[in-house]
DRENKEZA-891885 format. One record per residue (C-alpha): residue number from 1; residue in three letters; y, z, x. Coordinates in Angstrom, 1 decimal. Each point is the difference from the previous one (the first is absolute). Example, Ala and Ser with C-alpha at 12.3 -4.5 7.8 and 13.67 -1.06 7.14 Angstrom:
2
   resi   resn    north       up     east
      1    ALA     -4.5      7.8     12.3
      2    SER      3.4     -0.7      1.4
***
This chain:
385
   resi   resn    north       up     east
      1    MET     16.6      0.0     15.1
      2    LYS     -0.5      2.9     -0.8
      3    SER      2.5     -1.1      1.0
      4    ALA      0.9      4.2      1.1
      5    LEU      3.2      1.2     -0.5
      6    ARG      2.8      2.1     -0.9
      7    HIS      3.4      0.3     -1.5
      8    LEU      2.8     -1.8      1.7
      9    GLY      2.7      1.4     -2.0
     10    TRP      3.0     -2.3      0.8
     11    ALA     -1.7     -1.4      3.0
     12    LEU     -1.5     -2.8      1.5
     13    PRO     -0.7     -3.5     -0.3
     14    ALA     -3.2     -1.4     -0.4
     15    LEU     -3.2      1.1      1.3
     16    ALA      1.1      2.3     -2.3
     17    LEU      1.4      1.0      3.1
     18    LEU     -0.8      2.1      0.4
     19    ALA     -2.0      0.3     -2.6
     20    GLY     -2.3     -2.5     -0.5
     21    CYS     -2.7     -0.1     -2.3
     22    ASN     -3.1      1.5     -0.5
     23    GLY     -0.5      1.4     -3.1
     24    LYS     -0.5      3.6      0.6
     25    GLU      2.6      1.9     -1.9
     26    ASP     -1.7      3.3     -0.7
     27    HIS      1.0      2.3      2.9
     28    ALA      3.1      1.5     -1.5
     29    VAL     -0.4      3.2     -2.0
     30    LYS      3.4     -0.3     -1.8
     31    PRO      0.0     -2.8     -2.7
     32    GLU      2.3     -2.9      0.8
     33    PRO      2.9     -0.7     -2.4
     34    HIS     -1.2     -2.7     -2.4
     35    ALA      1.3     -3.5     -0.1
     36    ILE      1.3     -1.0     -3.4
     37    ALA     -0.9     -3.7     -0.5
     38    THR      0.8     -2.4     -2.8
     39    TYR     -2.1     -2.9     -0.8
     40    ALA      2.3     -2.7     -1.6
     41    SER     -1.8     -2.6     -2.1
     42    ALA      0.6     -3.4      1.5
     43    ASP     -1.1     -3.6     -0.4
     44    TRP     -2.0     -2.2      2.4
     45    LYS      3.1     -2.3      0.1
     46    ASP      1.9      2.9      1.5
     47    LEU     -2.0      0.0      3.1
     48    PRO      1.3     -1.7      3.1
     49    THR     -1.9     -3.2      0.9
     50    VAL     -3.0      0.4      2.3
     51    SER     -1.8     -2.8      2.0
     52    ASP     -3.5     -0.9     -1.0
     53    SER     -1.3      1.1      3.4
     54    ASP      1.5      3.4     -0.4
     55    LEU     -1.1      0.3     -3.5
     56    LEU     -3.7     -0.7      0.9
     57    ALA      0.2      2.3      3.0
     58    GLY      1.4      2.9     -2.0
     59    PHE     -2.4     -0.5     -2.9
     60    GLU     -3.0     -0.1      2.4
     61    ALA      1.2      3.2      1.8
     62    TRP      0.2      1.7     -3.5
     63    ARG     -3.3     -1.4     -1.2
     64    SER     -1.8      1.2      3.2
     65    ALA      0.2      3.5     -1.5
     66    CYS     -1.4     -0.9     -3.4
     67    GLU     -3.5      1.3      0.8
     68    ARG      1.6      3.5      0.2
     69    LEU      2.6     -0.6     -2.8
     70    LYS     -2.4     -1.2     -2.6
     71    ARG     -1.3      3.6     -0.2
     72    ASP      3.5      1.0     -1.2
     73    ALA      0.3     -0.5     -3.8
     74    THR      3.7     -1.2      0.5
     75    TRP     -1.2     -3.0      2.3
     76    ALA     -3.6     -0.6     -1.1
     77    THR      0.5     -2.8     -2.4
     78    THR      2.7     -1.7      2.1
     79    CYS     -2.1      0.2      3.2
     80    GLN     -3.1     -1.3     -1.8
     81    ALA      2.1     -3.1     -1.0
     82    ALA      1.7     -0.3      3.4
     83    VAL     -3.4     -0.6      1.7
     84    GLN     -0.5     -3.3     -1.9
     85    VAL      3.5     -1.4      0.9
     86    PRO     -0.2     -2.9      2.5
     87    ALA      2.3      0.0      3.1
     88    GLU      2.4     -2.4     -1.6
     89    ALA      3.7      0.8     -0.5
     90    GLY      0.1     -1.2     -3.5
     91    LYS     -3.0      1.9     -1.1
     92    VAL      1.2      3.2      1.7
     93    ARG      3.4     -0.3     -1.7
     94    GLY     -1.8     -0.6     -3.4
     95    PHE     -2.1      3.1      0.6
     96    LEU      3.0      2.1      0.8
     97    ASN      1.9     -1.0     -3.0
     98    GLU     -3.0      0.5     -2.3
     99    HIS     -1.0      3.4      1.3
    100    LEU      3.0      1.8      1.4
    101    GLN      3.4      1.2     -1.2
    102    VAL      3.0      0.1      2.3
    103    TYR      2.1      3.2      0.5
    104    GLY      2.9      0.5      2.3
    105    LEU      0.1      3.2      2.0
    106    ARG      3.3      2.0     -0.3
    107    SER      1.1      3.1      1.7
    108    ALA      1.3      3.0     -1.9
    109    GLN      3.5     -1.5      0.3
    110    ASN     -1.3     -3.2     -1.5
    111    ASN      0.2     -1.8      3.3
    112    ALA     -2.4     -2.9      0.5
    113    ASN      0.5     -0.1      3.8
    114    GLY     -2.1      2.2      2.3
    115    LEU     -1.2      0.3      3.6
    116    ILE     -2.7     -2.2      1.4
    117    THR     -1.2      0.9      3.5
    118    GLY     -3.1     -1.2      2.0
    119    TYR     -3.0      1.5      2.0
    120    TYR     -2.8     -1.5      2.0
    121    GLU     -3.1      0.7      1.9
    122    PRO      0.8      0.7      3.7
    123    VAL     -2.1     -0.8      3.0
    124    TYR      0.5      2.3      3.0
    125    PRO     -1.8      0.1      3.5
    126    GLY     -2.4      2.8      0.6
    127    SER     -3.4      1.2      1.1
    128    LEU     -3.1      1.7     -1.3
    129    THR      0.1      2.4      2.9
    130    ALA      3.0      2.0      1.5
    131    THR      1.4     -1.8      3.1
    132    ASP      3.1      0.4      2.1
    133    THR      1.9     -2.3     -2.2
    134    ALA     -1.7      0.7     -3.3
    135    SER      0.5      3.7     -0.6
    136    VAL      1.3      0.3     -3.6
    137    PRO     -2.8      1.0     -2.3
    138    VAL     -0.6     -1.6     -3.5
    139    TYR     -1.6      2.8     -1.9
    140    GLY     -2.5     -0.1     -2.8
    141    VAL      0.1      2.8     -2.8
    142    PRO      0.0      3.4      1.6
    143    GLN     -3.2      2.1     -0.5
    144    ASP      2.0      3.1     -0.7
    145    MET      2.4     -1.4     -2.7
    146    ILE     -0.5      1.2     -3.6
    147    THR      1.2     -2.0     -2.9
    148    VAL      0.8      1.6     -3.4
    149    ALA      0.6     -2.0     -3.1
    150    LEU      2.9      1.8     -1.7
    151    ASP     -0.3     -1.6     -3.4
    152    SER     -3.3      1.8     -0.5
    153    VAL      2.3      3.1     -0.6
    154    TYR      3.4     -1.6     -0.7
    155    PRO     -0.4     -3.2     -2.1
    156    GLU      3.6     -0.9      0.6
    157    LEU     -0.9     -0.5      3.6
    158    LYS     -2.4     -2.9     -0.7
    159    GLY     -0.9     -1.8      3.2
    160    LYS      1.6      2.6      2.2
    161    ARG     -2.2      1.6      2.7
    162    LEU      0.6      2.9      2.3
    163    ARG     -1.3     -0.3      3.7
    164    GLY     -0.5      3.0      2.2
    165    ARG     -2.4      2.0      2.1
    166    LEU     -1.5      3.4     -0.2
    167    ASP      1.4      2.8      2.0
    168    GLY     -2.4      2.9     -0.8
    169    GLN     -0.1     -0.1     -3.8
    170    VAL      3.5     -1.5     -0.3
    171    LEU      0.6     -3.7     -0.5
    172    LYS      3.0     -1.1      2.1
    173    PRO      1.8     -3.3      0.2
    174    TYR     -1.6     -2.4      2.4
    175    ASP      1.7     -0.8      3.3
    176    THR      3.1     -2.1      0.1
    177    ALA      0.1     -3.2      2.0
    178    GLU      1.9      1.8      2.7
    179    VAL     -2.8      2.5      0.5
    180    ILE     -2.7     -2.7     -0.2
    181    ASN      1.8     -2.2      2.5
    182    ARG      0.3      2.9      2.4
    183    GLU     -3.3      1.9     -0.5
    184    GLY     -2.4     -2.7     -1.4
    185    ALA     -2.1      0.4     -3.1
    186    LYS     -3.7      1.1     -0.7
    187    ALA     -0.8     -3.6     -1.0
    188    PRO     -1.8     -3.0      1.3
    189    VAL      1.9     -2.5      2.1
    190    LEU     -0.4     -3.6     -1.2
    191    ALA      1.9     -1.6      2.8
    192    TRP      2.8      0.4      2.5
    193    LEU      3.4     -1.7      0.0
    194    THR      2.4     -0.6      2.8
    195    ASP      3.3      1.0     -1.8
    196    PRO      0.6      3.0     -2.3
    197    MET      2.5     -2.2     -1.9
    198    ASP     -2.9     -2.4     -0.8
    199    LEU     -1.8      2.9     -1.6
    200    GLN      3.1      1.0     -2.0
    201    PHE      0.5     -3.6     -1.3
    202    LEU     -3.8     -0.1     -0.7
    203    GLN      0.2      3.1     -2.1
    204    ILE      3.0     -1.4     -1.9
    205    GLN     -1.8     -3.3     -0.8
    206    GLY     -3.1      2.0     -0.9
    207    SER     -2.5     -2.5      1.6
    208    GLY     -0.2     -2.4      2.9
    209    ARG     -2.1     -1.4      2.8
    210    ILE     -0.4      1.1      3.6
    211    GLN     -0.5     -2.7      2.5
    212    LEU     -2.7      0.9      2.5
    213    ASP     -0.2     -1.4      3.6
    214    ASP     -3.1     -1.8     -0.8
    215    GLY      1.6     -2.2     -2.6
    216    ARG     -1.3      1.9     -3.0
    217    GLN      2.3      1.7     -2.6
    218    LEU     -0.7      3.3     -1.6
    219    ARG      1.2      0.2     -3.5
    220    ILE      1.1      3.3     -1.4
    221    GLY      1.4      1.2     -3.2
    222    TYR      1.5      3.1     -1.7
    223    ALA     -2.4      2.8     -0.5
    224    ASP      2.0      3.1     -0.8
    225    GLN      3.2      1.8      1.0
    226    ASN      1.0      3.5      1.2
    227    GLY      1.9      1.1     -3.2
    228    HIS      3.5      0.0      1.4
    229    PRO      2.7     -2.1     -1.5
    230    TYR      1.0     -3.3      1.7
    231    ARG      3.4     -0.1      1.5
    232    PRO      1.3     -3.3      1.4
    233    ILE      0.5      0.0      3.7
    234    GLY      2.8     -2.5     -0.5
    235    ARG      1.9      2.5     -1.9
    236    TRP     -0.3      2.5      2.8
    237    LEU      1.5     -2.6      2.4
    238    VAL      2.9     -0.5     -2.4
    239    GLU      0.6      3.8     -0.4
    240    GLN      0.0      0.2      3.8
    241    GLY      2.6     -2.7      0.4
    242    GLN     -2.5     -2.2      1.9
    243    LEU      0.0     -2.9     -2.6
    244    LYS      2.2     -1.1     -2.9
    245    LYS     -1.8      0.1     -3.4
    246    GLU      0.4     -3.7     -0.5
    247    ASP     -1.6     -0.7      3.4
    248    VAL     -3.2      1.9     -0.5
    249    THR     -3.0     -2.3      0.3
    250    MET     -3.4      0.2      1.6
    251    GLY      1.4     -1.9      3.0
    252    SER      3.1      2.1      0.5
    253    ILE     -2.2      3.2     -0.2
    254    HIS     -2.5     -1.3      2.5
    255    ALA      3.0     -1.1      2.3
    256    TRP      1.5      3.4     -0.2
    257    ALA     -3.4      1.7      0.9
    258    GLN     -0.4     -2.3      3.1
    259    ALA      3.5      0.9      1.1
    260    ASN     -0.5      3.7     -0.6
    261    PRO     -3.6      0.8      0.9
    262    GLY      0.8      3.7      0.6
    263    ARG      1.2      0.4     -3.6
    264    VAL     -3.0     -1.7     -1.7
    265    PRO     -1.8      3.3     -0.7
    266    GLU      3.2      1.4     -1.6
    267    LEU      0.2     -3.2     -2.1
    268    LEU     -3.6      0.2     -1.1
    269    ALA      0.2      3.7     -0.8
    270    SER      2.8     -0.8     -2.5
    271    ASN     -2.8     -1.4     -2.3
    272    PRO     -2.5      2.7     -0.8
    273    SER     -2.4     -2.3     -1.8
    274    TYR     -3.0     -1.1      1.9
    275    VAL     -2.6     -2.6     -1.2
    276    PHE     -3.7      0.0      0.9
    277    PHE     -2.0     -3.2      0.0
    278    SER     -3.6     -1.4     -0.5
    279    ALA     -1.6     -3.0      1.5
    280    ARG     -0.1     -3.0     -2.3
    281    PRO     -2.4     -3.1      0.1
    282    ASP      1.6     -2.8      1.9
    283    SER      0.6     -3.2     -2.1
    284    ASN      2.4     -2.8     -0.6
    285    GLU      1.1      1.7     -3.2
    286    GLY      3.3      1.9     -0.3
    287    PRO      0.0      3.8      0.1
    288    ARG     -1.0      1.7     -3.2
    289    GLY      2.8      1.6     -2.0
    290    SER     -0.1      2.8     -2.5
    291    LEU     -1.9     -2.1     -2.5
    292    ASN     -2.8     -0.4      2.6
    293    VAL      0.2     -3.9      0.1
    294    PRO      1.2     -2.0      3.0
    295    LEU      3.7     -0.6      0.1
    296    THR      1.2     -3.6      0.0
    297    ALA      2.8     -0.8      2.5
    298    GLY      3.1     -0.9     -1.9
    299    TYR     -1.4      0.6     -3.4
    300    SER     -1.0      3.7     -0.1
    301    VAL      2.6      2.8     -0.5
    302    ALA      0.1      3.8      0.0
    303    ILE      1.7      1.5     -3.0
    304    ASP      0.9      3.4     -1.5
    305    ARG     -2.9      0.6     -2.3
    306    LYS      2.0      2.2     -2.2
    307    VAL      1.8     -3.2     -1.1
    308    ILE     -2.4     -2.8      0.6
    309    PRO     -3.8      0.5     -0.5
    310    LEU     -2.2     -1.1      3.0
    311    GLY     -1.6     -3.3     -0.7
    312    SER      3.0     -1.4     -1.9
    313    LEU      1.2     -3.6      0.4
    314    LEU      3.7     -0.2      0.8
    315    TRP      2.6     -2.7      0.4
    316    LEU      2.1      0.6      3.1
    317    SER      3.3     -1.6      0.8
    318    THR      1.6      1.0      3.4
    319    THR      0.9     -1.4      3.4
    320    ARG     -1.3      0.1      3.5
    321    PRO      2.4      1.6      2.6
    322    ASP      1.3     -3.4      0.8
    323    GLY      1.0     -0.5     -3.6
    324    SER     -2.6     -2.6     -1.0
    325    PRO     -1.4      0.7     -3.4
    326    VAL     -3.3      1.7     -0.9
    327    VAL     -1.0     -0.7     -3.5
    328    ARG     -3.7      0.4     -1.0
    329    PRO     -2.4      2.0     -2.0
    330    VAL     -1.3      3.0      2.0
    331    ALA     -2.8      2.5     -0.6
    332    ALA      0.6      3.8     -0.1
    333    GLN     -2.8      1.0      2.2
    334    ASP      1.3      2.8      2.2
    335    THR      2.3      3.1     -0.1
    336    GLY      2.0      2.1      2.5
    337    GLY      1.9      3.2     -0.1
    338    ALA      3.1     -1.8      1.1
    339    ILE     -0.3     -2.6     -2.7
    340    THR      1.7      1.9     -2.8
    341    GLY      2.4     -1.3     -2.7
    342    GLU      0.1     -2.0     -3.1
    343    VAL      0.7     -3.4      1.5
    344    ARG     -1.8      0.3      3.3
    345    ALA     -2.7     -1.8      1.9
    346    ASP     -1.3     -0.2      3.6
    347    LEU     -1.4     -3.6      0.8
    348    PHE     -3.0     -0.2      2.3
    349    TRP      0.8     -2.7      2.6
    350    GLY     -3.4     -0.1      1.9
    351    THR     -1.2      1.0      3.5
    352    GLY      1.5     -0.1      3.4
    353    SER      3.4     -0.2      1.7
    354    GLU      1.4     -3.0     -2.0
    355    ALA     -0.7      1.8     -3.3
    356    GLY      1.4      3.3      1.6
    357    ALA      3.3     -1.7      0.9
    358    LEU      0.4     -1.3     -3.5
    359    ALA     -1.0      3.3     -1.7
    360    GLY      2.2      2.1      2.4
    361    ASP      3.2     -2.0     -0.9
    362    MET     -0.6     -0.1     -3.7
    363    LYS      2.2      2.1     -2.2
    364    GLN      1.0     -2.4     -2.8
    365    GLN      1.3      0.2     -3.5
    366    GLY     -2.4     -1.3     -2.6
    367    ARG     -1.1     -0.1     -3.5
    368    ILE     -3.5      0.6     -1.5
    369    TRP     -1.6     -1.0     -3.3
    370    LEU     -3.2      1.6     -1.3
    371    LEU     -2.5     -2.4     -1.5
    372    TRP     -2.0      2.2     -2.4
    373    PRO     -2.9     -0.8     -2.3
    374    LYS      1.0     -1.0     -3.5
    375    GLY     -0.7      2.7     -2.5
    376    ALA     -0.5      2.7      2.6
    377    ALA      2.2      3.1     -0.1
    378    LEU      2.6      0.0      2.7
    379    PRO     -0.3      2.4      2.9
    380    GLU      1.2      3.5     -1.0
    381    VAL      3.6      0.2      1.1
    382    PRO      0.4      3.2      2.1
    383    LYS      2.6      2.4     -1.3
    384    ALA      2.4      2.1      2.1
    385    PRO     -1.2      3.5      0.7
***
């Protein structure tokens, strides 16, 4: 959701837990090591069977972005044809077979299995004004933050930006999360939350809703970031001996924070990254991902766009945390700094606590197939630096 965040390293389960999505990957100055993907030609009969309902829902999620994708030469012809396909399983299957070729994703070690996590749009209680209970500010973009596109000088840093502020005539790094949490920011306050952990999880997910006392909800989304690298707070808890690596979930982190309120500032300071938000129009649509189209619960995913181009149609085979199968076409409509790797996806589960519980526990093995327009050149495979 725009989806926001950053590199988990070994860490966390879903949510990209701590790291959920949100498509902004441009804060790091040093280029990331490239994933090395292999696209293995496959046949439609190689794909696991999908139900008609999942087929139609996944196809519709992908087709919802065709207004944007038809501007891309790779997808233009396919999207023009897709608009004419009726919502009938047989017609959709025929369209897919006629227009798309199947490729299985493989890691550099030729492994077809990868990591599938989940994320969601949280809803947290808050207020439009500061109160005794709502005292945690949700900031918009700071007025004194300067952004420099590095690829204008260093083409190899395409998509990378440096954030900072002027100190005299010197551009210095912008404040870390620890400084912002302690001293505030020269930025508009969009709303006030009741719990600093809610703000941290909101930044991890990259978008969400704030439940107001009058029944209204304020919808906010990722606007920018302070330029510091994301470090998972779950990793810090493991390093401190507070949690075991395999026990790190959003729930276990929140429980630890409730049991150790005096150490919450220390926990939050371990992640120097800080996300700034903007207000979004309220609607029944899902939040918008990196492709700037509403995400569809259960059928939109965040991906590593070094491996899978935004807008791609994928075939996903994984499981829920309870082991029940998830086999369906999904649309690559979002990115996230924590979503890195050759066989990697973060499945958007929707809005609210039920979706959050599912996303927070999801850390599954899975396989991904790329459904690519026939005759189009495959995505360029990144090379090791």
